[in-house]
TORRODO-589050 format. One record per atom (N, C-alpha, C): x, y, z. Coordinates in Angstrom, 2 decimals. Atoms other than C-alpha are relative to their C-alpha. Example, Ala and Ser with C-alpha at 12.3 -4.5 7.8 and 13.67 -1.06 7.14 Angstrom:
! residues 2
@X=0.89	Y=-1.19	Z=0.00
@X=12.30	Y=-4.50	Z=7.80
@X=0.90	Y=1.20	Z=0.00
@X=-0.82	Y=-1.19	Z=-0.06
@X=13.67	Y=-1.06	Z=7.14
@X=-0.77	Y=1.09	Z=0.73
! end
This chain:
! residues 147
@X=-1.28	Y=-0.19	Z=-0.57
@X=-36.69	Y=41.96	Z=3.59
@X=0.46	Y=-1.26	Z=0.71
@X=-0.45	Y=1.36	Z=-0.73
@X=-36.65	Y=38.63	Z=5.75
@X=0.25	Y=-1.02	Z=-0.91
@X=-0.50	Y=0.93	Z=1.00
@X=-36.48	Y=36.53	Z=2.59
@X=1.36	Y=0.24	Z=-0.45
@X=-1.30	Y=-0.29	Z=0.47
@X=-33.19	Y=38.31	Z=1.47
@X=0.93	Y=-0.56	Z=1.19
@X=-1.06	Y=0.22	Z=-1.00
@X=-31.43	Y=37.70	Z=4.89
@X=-0.04	Y=-1.72	Z=0.02
@X=0.03	Y=1.48	Z=0.03
@X=-32.53	Y=33.90	Z=4.81
@X=0.89	Y=-0.52	Z=-1.13
@X=-0.76	Y=0.40	Z=1.16
@X=-31.22	Y=33.53	Z=1.18
@X=1.44	Y=0.43	Z=0.17
@X=-1.34	Y=-0.25	Z=-0.25
@X=-27.98	Y=35.22	Z=2.11
@X=0.54	Y=-0.86	Z=1.00
@X=-0.54	Y=1.06	Z=-0.88
@X=-27.46	Y=32.96	Z=5.09
@X=0.21	Y=-1.22	Z=-0.60
@X=0.05	Y=1.25	Z=0.75
@X=-28.04	Y=29.98	Z=2.89
@X=1.22	Y=-0.08	Z=-0.97
@X=-1.08	Y=-0.33	Z=0.98
@X=-25.57	Y=31.32	Z=0.29
@X=1.22	Y=0.03	Z=0.74
@X=-1.04	Y=0.11	Z=-0.85
@X=-23.02	Y=32.02	Z=3.10
@X=0.44	Y=-1.56	Z=0.30
@X=-0.39	Y=1.36	Z=-0.30
@X=-23.20	Y=28.40	Z=4.27
@X=0.26	Y=-0.74	Z=-1.03
@X=-0.58	Y=0.81	Z=1.14
@X=-22.96	Y=27.03	Z=0.91
@X=1.35	Y=0.17	Z=-0.36
@X=-1.37	Y=-0.43	Z=0.46
@X=-19.91	Y=28.93	Z=0.02
@X=1.08	Y=-0.61	Z=1.05
@X=-0.71	Y=0.72	Z=-1.17
@X=-18.26	Y=27.83	Z=3.58
@X=0.00	Y=-1.46	Z=-0.13
@X=0.13	Y=1.23	Z=0.11
@X=-19.27	Y=24.41	Z=2.94
@X=0.83	Y=-0.68	Z=-1.29
@X=-0.72	Y=0.19	Z=1.10
@X=-17.76	Y=24.34	Z=-0.52
@X=1.55	Y=0.12	Z=0.37
@X=-1.36	Y=-0.26	Z=-0.37
@X=-14.42	Y=25.81	Z=0.78
@X=0.33	Y=-0.99	Z=0.90
@X=-0.58	Y=1.18	Z=-0.86
@X=-14.30	Y=23.18	Z=3.55
@X=0.13	Y=-1.34	Z=-0.77
@X=-0.07	Y=1.07	Z=0.74
@X=-14.83	Y=20.51	Z=0.97
@X=1.26	Y=-0.04	Z=-0.81
@X=-1.01	Y=-0.19	Z=0.83
@X=-12.19	Y=21.92	Z=-1.32
@X=1.47	Y=-0.18	Z=0.84
@X=-1.23	Y=0.12	Z=-0.87
@X=-9.55	Y=22.20	Z=1.54
@X=0.08	Y=-1.63	Z=0.54
@X=-0.22	Y=1.45	Z=-0.30
@X=-10.18	Y=18.54	Z=2.54
@X=0.42	Y=-0.76	Z=-1.09
@X=-0.54	Y=0.75	Z=1.26
@X=-9.78	Y=17.38	Z=-0.97
@X=1.48	Y=0.27	Z=-0.26
@X=-1.39	Y=-0.43	Z=0.24
@X=-6.57	Y=19.24	Z=-1.32
@X=0.97	Y=-0.78	Z=0.89
@X=-0.74	Y=0.69	Z=-1.09
@X=-5.31	Y=17.84	Z=1.97
@X=0.21	Y=-1.52	Z=-0.10
@X=0.13	Y=1.35	Z=-0.05
@X=-6.32	Y=14.34	Z=1.61
@X=0.77	Y=-0.51	Z=-1.26
@X=-0.55	Y=0.44	Z=1.24
@X=-5.06	Y=14.18	Z=-2.05
@X=1.60	Y=0.30	Z=0.19
@X=-1.38	Y=-0.37	Z=-0.39
@X=-1.55	Y=15.54	Z=-0.79
@X=0.70	Y=0.91	Z=-0.98
@X=-0.49	Y=-1.08	Z=1.14
@X=-1.20	Y=18.34	Z=-3.38
@X=0.66	Y=1.22	Z=0.95
@X=-0.65	Y=-1.23	Z=-0.52
@X=1.01	Y=21.24	Z=-2.65
@X=-0.62	Y=1.12	Z=-0.91
@X=0.62	Y=-1.13	Z=0.67
@X=-0.96	Y=24.18	Z=-3.71
@X=0.83	Y=1.21	Z=0.07
@X=-0.67	Y=-1.25	Z=-0.21
@X=1.01	Y=26.79	Z=-2.16
@X=1.52	Y=0.06	Z=-0.01
@X=-1.60	Y=0.50	Z=-0.07
@X=4.63	Y=25.27	Z=-2.82
@X=0.44	Y=-0.90	Z=1.03
@X=-0.56	Y=1.06	Z=-0.87
@X=6.58	Y=22.84	Z=-1.18
@X=1.02	Y=0.41	Z=1.03
@X=-1.18	Y=-0.24	Z=-0.87
@X=8.66	Y=23.01	Z=1.95
@X=0.86	Y=-1.07	Z=0.21
@X=-0.77	Y=0.92	Z=0.07
@X=10.72	Y=20.25	Z=1.04
@X=1.20	Y=0.03	Z=-1.22
@X=-1.11	Y=0.15	Z=1.28
@X=14.04	Y=19.40	Z=-1.26
@X=0.02	Y=-1.57	Z=-0.19
@X=-0.27	Y=1.40	Z=0.29
@X=14.63	Y=16.18	Z=-2.99
@X=1.29	Y=-0.53	Z=-0.15
@X=-1.16	Y=0.66	Z=0.04
@X=17.45	Y=13.84	Z=-2.47
@X=-0.04	Y=-1.43	Z=-0.63
@X=-0.07	Y=1.37	Z=0.73
@X=18.24	Y=10.59	Z=-4.50
@X=0.70	Y=-1.01	Z=0.78
@X=-0.77	Y=0.99	Z=-0.63
@X=19.41	Y=7.25	Z=-3.12
@X=-0.08	Y=-1.31	Z=-0.96
@X=-0.12	Y=1.31	Z=0.90
@X=20.35	Y=3.93	Z=-4.96
@X=0.08	Y=-1.09	Z=0.97
@X=-0.01	Y=1.26	Z=-0.93
@X=19.57	Y=0.65	Z=-3.08
@X=0.10	Y=-1.37	Z=-0.90
@X=0.20	Y=1.51	Z=0.54
@X=20.14	Y=-3.07	Z=-4.13
@X=-1.28	Y=-0.53	Z=0.07
@X=1.54	Y=0.65	Z=-0.02
@X=16.59	Y=-3.95	Z=-3.09
@X=-0.75	Y=1.09	Z=1.07
@X=1.05	Y=-0.67	Z=-0.92
@X=13.72	Y=-1.93	Z=-1.62
@X=-1.24	Y=-0.81	Z=0.20
@X=1.16	Y=0.70	Z=0.02
@X=11.43	Y=-4.74	Z=-1.15
@X=-0.93	Y=0.39	Z=1.04
@X=0.79	Y=-0.31	Z=-0.79
@X=8.41	Y=-3.71	Z=0.42
@X=-0.23	Y=1.55	Z=0.33
@X=0.02	Y=-1.60	Z=-0.15
@X=8.99	Y=0.20	Z=0.46
@X=-0.89	Y=0.66	Z=-1.00
@X=1.10	Y=-0.67	Z=0.84
@X=6.28	Y=2.25	Z=-1.15
@X=-0.01	Y=1.49	Z=0.07
@X=-0.02	Y=-1.50	Z=-0.04
@X=6.08	Y=5.80	Z=-2.19
@X=-1.01	Y=0.68	Z=1.20
@X=0.78	Y=-0.48	Z=-1.13
@X=4.63	Y=7.86	Z=0.79
@X=0.65	Y=-0.47	Z=1.32
@X=-0.54	Y=0.55	Z=-1.21
@X=6.69	Y=5.88	Z=3.30
@X=0.78	Y=1.03	Z=0.75
@X=-0.55	Y=-0.88	Z=-0.68
@X=8.40	Y=7.65	Z=6.09
@X=1.52	Y=0.05	Z=-0.09
@X=-1.49	Y=-0.04	Z=-0.07
@X=12.04	Y=9.01	Z=6.18
@X=0.26	Y=0.61	Z=1.44
@X=-0.37	Y=-0.33	Z=-1.58
@X=13.57	Y=9.25	Z=9.70
@X=1.36	Y=0.32	Z=0.06
@X=-1.30	Y=-0.37	Z=-0.53
@X=16.55	Y=10.63	Z=11.27
@X=-0.16	Y=-0.17	Z=1.48
@X=0.03	Y=0.22	Z=-1.42
@X=17.06	Y=9.36	Z=14.79
@X=-1.28	Y=-0.12	Z=0.59
@X=1.50	Y=0.16	Z=-0.47
@X=13.43	Y=8.30	Z=15.01
@X=-0.72	Y=1.17	Z=-0.24
@X=1.07	Y=-1.22	Z=0.33
@X=11.86	Y=11.55	Z=13.87
@X=-0.07	Y=0.24	Z=-1.30
@X=0.48	Y=-0.10	Z=1.38
@X=9.92	Y=11.86	Z=10.63
@X=0.70	Y=1.40	Z=-0.53
@X=-0.39	Y=-1.10	Z=0.96
@X=11.86	Y=14.23	Z=8.20
@X=-0.37	Y=0.22	Z=-1.34
@X=0.20	Y=-0.16	Z=1.22
@X=10.47	Y=13.59	Z=5.17
@X=-0.78	Y=-1.37	Z=-0.43
@X=0.75	Y=1.27	Z=0.60
@X=8.73	Y=10.81	Z=2.88
@X=0.65	Y=-0.41	Z=-1.31
@X=-0.45	Y=0.55	Z=1.36
@X=9.56	Y=8.53	Z=-0.07
@X=-0.93	Y=0.62	Z=-1.12
@X=0.77	Y=-0.50	Z=1.13
@X=8.39	Y=10.47	Z=-3.24
@X=-0.27	Y=-0.99	Z=-1.14
@X=0.27	Y=0.68	Z=1.22
@X=9.03	Y=8.05	Z=-5.98
@X=1.18	Y=-1.16	Z=-0.02
@X=-0.95	Y=1.17	Z=0.16
@X=10.74	Y=4.66	Z=-6.55
@X=-0.18	Y=-0.67	Z=-1.53
@X=-0.09	Y=0.59	Z=1.32
@X=11.86	Y=3.33	Z=-9.96
@X=1.49	Y=-0.74	Z=-0.12
@X=-1.17	Y=0.57	Z=0.48
@X=14.56	Y=1.21	Z=-11.64
@X=1.01	Y=1.13	Z=-0.46
@X=-1.18	Y=-0.84	Z=0.43
@X=17.75	Y=3.14	Z=-12.11
@X=0.35	Y=-0.28	Z=-1.35
@X=-0.31	Y=0.17	Z=1.67
@X=18.82	Y=3.62	Z=-15.83
@X=1.53	Y=-0.58	Z=0.10
@X=-1.31	Y=0.61	Z=0.21
@X=21.61	Y=1.40	Z=-16.77
@X=0.64	Y=-0.82	Z=1.01
@X=-0.41	Y=0.95	Z=-1.23
@X=21.72	Y=-0.86	Z=-13.75
@X=-1.29	Y=-0.86	Z=0.56
@X=1.03	Y=0.96	Z=-0.56
@X=19.84	Y=-3.25	Z=-11.62
@X=-0.21	Y=0.52	Z=1.40
@X=0.11	Y=-0.61	Z=-1.56
@X=19.31	Y=-0.84	Z=-8.45
@X=-1.24	Y=0.80	Z=-0.30
@X=1.13	Y=-0.75	Z=-0.09
@X=16.29	Y=0.91	Z=-7.32
@X=0.48	Y=1.28	Z=0.37
@X=-0.28	Y=-1.28	Z=-0.16
@X=16.46	Y=4.60	Z=-7.49
@X=-1.21	Y=0.66	Z=0.72
@X=1.21	Y=-0.66	Z=-0.69
@X=14.40	Y=6.36	Z=-4.54
@X=0.38	Y=1.38	Z=0.23
@X=0.03	Y=-1.65	Z=0.06
@X=13.52	Y=10.02	Z=-4.70
@X=-0.46	Y=0.15	Z=1.73
@X=0.51	Y=-0.28	Z=-1.46
@X=13.26	Y=11.40	Z=-0.85
@X=-0.34	Y=1.41	Z=-0.07
@X=0.46	Y=-1.35	Z=-0.28
@X=11.43	Y=14.58	Z=-0.14
@X=0.22	Y=0.33	Z=1.65
@X=-0.31	Y=-0.31	Z=-1.25
@X=13.27	Y=16.00	Z=2.95
@X=-0.36	Y=1.38	Z=0.39
@X=0.43	Y=-1.47	Z=-0.39
@X=11.78	Y=19.05	Z=5.04
@X=1.15	Y=0.91	Z=-0.21
@X=-0.85	Y=-0.99	Z=-0.29
@X=13.62	Y=22.11	Z=4.64
@X=0.47	Y=0.29	Z=1.09
@X=-0.50	Y=-0.32	Z=-1.39
@X=15.74	Y=23.09	Z=7.55
@X=0.88	Y=-1.35	Z=0.51
@X=-0.61	Y=1.37	Z=-0.33
@X=16.96	Y=19.19	Z=7.93
@X=1.26	Y=-0.05	Z=-0.95
@X=-1.32	Y=0.26	Z=0.48
@X=20.65	Y=18.92	Z=6.96
@X=0.36	Y=-1.55	Z=-0.03
@X=-0.41	Y=1.57	Z=0.02
@X=22.02	Y=15.60	Z=5.64
@X=1.48	Y=0.26	Z=-0.35
@X=-1.50	Y=-0.11	Z=0.42
@X=25.89	Y=15.27	Z=5.55
@X=0.23	Y=-1.00	Z=-1.16
@X=-0.44	Y=0.76	Z=1.23
@X=27.52	Y=13.85	Z=2.47
@X=0.24	Y=-1.27	Z=0.38
@X=-0.49	Y=1.52	Z=-0.12
@X=28.72	Y=10.70	Z=4.15
@X=-1.21	Y=-0.70	Z=0.84
@X=1.20	Y=0.58	Z=-0.74
@X=25.18	Y=9.85	Z=5.75
@X=-0.31	Y=-1.33	Z=-0.70
@X=0.35	Y=1.35	Z=0.39
@X=24.00	Y=6.31	Z=5.33
@X=-1.53	Y=-0.21	Z=0.00
@X=1.54	Y=0.23	Z=0.17
@X=20.37	Y=5.54	Z=4.12
@X=-0.22	Y=-1.46	Z=-0.12
@X=0.36	Y=1.36	Z=0.12
@X=19.02	Y=2.25	Z=5.01
@X=-1.68	Y=-0.31	Z=0.13
@X=1.50	Y=0.31	Z=-0.14
@X=15.65	Y=0.60	Z=4.47
@X=-0.23	Y=-0.95	Z=1.10
@X=0.23	Y=0.76	Z=-1.14
@X=14.17	Y=-0.69	Z=7.82
@X=-1.42	Y=-0.45	Z=-0.01
@X=1.01	Y=0.40	Z=-0.10
@X=11.28	Y=-2.22	Z=8.97
@X=-0.62	Y=0.41	Z=1.47
@X=0.70	Y=-0.45	Z=-1.44
@X=8.81	Y=-0.88	Z=11.82
@X=-0.58	Y=-1.08	Z=0.53
@X=0.46	Y=1.18	Z=-0.62
@X=8.42	Y=-3.90	Z=13.93
@X=0.30	Y=-1.32	Z=-0.63
@X=-0.33	Y=1.21	Z=0.92
@X=8.52	Y=-7.53	Z=12.82
@X=-0.66	Y=-0.04	Z=-1.34
@X=0.63	Y=-0.01	Z=1.32
@X=5.86	Y=-7.24	Z=10.13
@X=-0.31	Y=1.24	Z=-0.33
@X=0.55	Y=-1.24	Z=0.32
@X=5.38	Y=-3.56	Z=9.90
@X=0.39	Y=0.46	Z=-1.17
@X=-0.25	Y=-0.49	Z=1.24
@X=5.83	Y=-1.25	Z=7.05
@X=1.38	Y=0.50	Z=0.05
@X=-1.50	Y=-0.26	Z=0.24
@X=9.16	Y=-0.37	Z=5.44
@X=-0.18	Y=1.66	Z=0.20
@X=-0.13	Y=-1.58	Z=-0.08
@X=10.57	Y=3.20	Z=6.04
@X=1.52	Y=0.04	Z=-0.46
@X=-1.35	Y=-0.35	Z=0.16
@X=14.05	Y=4.87	Z=5.15
@X=0.55	Y=0.68	Z=1.17
@X=-0.69	Y=-0.56	Z=-1.18
@X=16.35	Y=5.48	Z=8.03
@X=1.46	Y=0.56	Z=-0.53
@X=-1.28	Y=-0.64	Z=0.20
@X=19.09	Y=8.06	Z=7.65
@X=1.00	Y=0.09	Z=1.24
@X=-0.70	Y=-0.18	Z=-1.10
@X=22.05	Y=7.71	Z=9.85
@X=1.11	Y=1.12	Z=-0.22
@X=-0.89	Y=-1.21	Z=0.40
@X=24.05	Y=11.10	Z=9.89
@X=1.45	Y=-0.39	Z=0.05
@X=-1.57	Y=0.47	Z=0.12
@X=27.75	Y=11.05	Z=9.02
@X=0.61	Y=1.27	Z=0.73
@X=-0.72	Y=-1.03	Z=-0.63
@X=30.45	Y=13.50	Z=10.43
@X=0.62	Y=1.02	Z=-0.93
@X=-0.71	Y=-0.83	Z=0.84
@X=31.25	Y=15.32	Z=7.34
@X=-0.53	Y=1.50	Z=0.11
@X=0.38	Y=-1.51	Z=0.04
@X=31.10	Y=19.14	Z=7.08
@X=-0.70	Y=0.14	Z=-1.26
@X=0.53	Y=-0.25	Z=1.11
@X=29.91	Y=18.84	Z=3.53
@X=-1.39	Y=-0.34	Z=0.10
@X=1.54	Y=0.43	Z=-0.22
@X=26.03	Y=18.82	Z=3.15
@X=-0.58	Y=-0.34	Z=-1.45
@X=0.72	Y=0.44	Z=1.34
@X=23.85	Y=17.22	Z=0.41
@X=-1.02	Y=1.04	Z=-0.29
@X=0.84	Y=-1.05	Z=0.21
@X=21.91	Y=20.07	Z=-1.17
@X=-1.12	Y=-0.65	Z=-0.75
@X=1.14	Y=0.46	Z=0.80
@X=18.53	Y=19.80	Z=-3.25
@X=0.73	Y=-0.54	Z=-1.38
@X=-0.32	Y=0.74	Z=1.43
@X=18.97	Y=17.35	Z=-6.18
@X=1.23	Y=-0.90	Z=0.39
@X=-1.22	Y=0.66	Z=-0.25
@X=21.96	Y=15.75	Z=-4.46
@X=-0.45	Y=-1.56	Z=0.19
@X=0.36	Y=1.42	Z=-0.05
@X=22.30	Y=11.98	Z=-3.78
@X=0.86	Y=-0.46	Z=1.25
@X=-0.69	Y=0.60	Z=-1.23
@X=23.08	Y=9.97	Z=-0.69
@X=0.65	Y=-1.27	Z=-0.56
@X=-0.94	Y=0.88	Z=0.74
@X=25.93	Y=7.62	Z=-1.76
@X=0.11	Y=-1.48	Z=0.73
@X=-0.15	Y=1.19	Z=-0.81
@X=26.12	Y=5.20	Z=1.17
@X=-1.43	Y=-0.77	Z=0.33
@X=1.28	Y=0.59	Z=-0.45
@X=23.12	Y=2.79	Z=1.27
@X=0.04	Y=-1.38	Z=0.61
@X=0.17	Y=1.48	Z=-0.25
@X=22.01	Y=-0.48	Z=2.85
@X=-1.22	Y=-0.52	Z=-0.31
@X=1.17	Y=0.54	Z=0.49
@X=19.34	Y=-2.66	Z=1.13
@X=-0.88	Y=-0.43	Z=1.03
@X=0.76	Y=0.68	Z=-0.95
@X=16.36	Y=-4.02	Z=2.85
@X=0.46	Y=-1.56	Z=0.23
@X=-0.38	Y=1.47	Z=-0.39
@X=16.74	Y=-7.28	Z=4.70
@X=-1.23	Y=-0.63	Z=-0.32
@X=1.04	Y=0.82	Z=0.30
@X=14.71	Y=-10.00	Z=3.20
@X=0.00	Y=-1.28	Z=1.27
@X=0.27	Y=1.17	Z=-1.06
@X=13.24	Y=-12.00	Z=6.15
@X=0.01	Y=-1.24	Z=-0.19
@X=0.12	Y=1.17	Z=0.51
@X=12.16	Y=-14.78	Z=4.23
@X=1.15	Y=-0.74	Z=-0.45
@X=-1.25	Y=0.63	Z=0.53
@X=15.62	Y=-15.49	Z=2.81
@X=0.80	Y=-0.41	Z=1.27
@X=-0.79	Y=0.44	Z=-1.30
@X=17.13	Y=-15.42	Z=6.43
@X=-0.75	Y=-1.13	Z=0.59
@X=0.68	Y=0.92	Z=-0.59
@X=14.50	Y=-17.69	Z=7.72
@X=0.31	Y=-1.37	Z=-0.92
@X=-0.26	Y=1.06	Z=0.74
@X=14.94	Y=-20.06	Z=4.77
@X=1.41	Y=-0.57	Z=0.18
@X=-1.69	Y=0.45	Z=-0.37
@X=18.94	Y=-20.13	Z=5.30
@X=0.03	Y=-0.66	Z=1.32
@X=0.14	Y=0.64	Z=-1.37
@X=18.26	Y=-20.93	Z=8.93
@X=-0.49	Y=-1.44	Z=-0.02
@X=0.80	Y=1.26	Z=0.23
@X=15.80	Y=-23.75	Z=8.29
@X=0.75	Y=-1.05	Z=-0.60
@X=-0.66	Y=1.04	Z=0.85
@X=17.66	Y=-25.51	Z=5.61
@X=1.56	Y=0.01	Z=0.11
@X=-1.52	Y=0.15	Z=-0.64
@X=21.30	Y=-24.82	Z=7.48
@X=0.86	Y=0.36	Z=-1.04
@X=-1.14	Y=-0.47	Z=1.08
@X=22.98	Y=-22.86	Z=4.63
@X=0.73	Y=1.10	Z=0.75
! end
């Protein structure tokens, strides 16, 4: 009888350990097993130098989403950025998306400046007004060489 209770305790411990390992693997992998609480919005930029998938999307300094994907837009020389925005966060049609730097040499992120329109961008919509990333090296070069 005592052997049965020890084996049961070891079995329960092993199952609990496996469940913890599975939970950590899913969370660290960034998988959405139970569905997503975000909606996707597209934006086109002239330059997204330094921006990476997984970067933060902010409105008024508050994280509201993340960059899902970056690719070259079809038929042009612009970068098409897919943004996953939290459900419940509304973005006006005339909002402006800009690529910013956190600090002097920090990571790049997307900042959304809200507009004043009553029309909202829904899932699958696009932010039309964008500002590309500022190339710090180009600015320093222009300053040094006097252009």
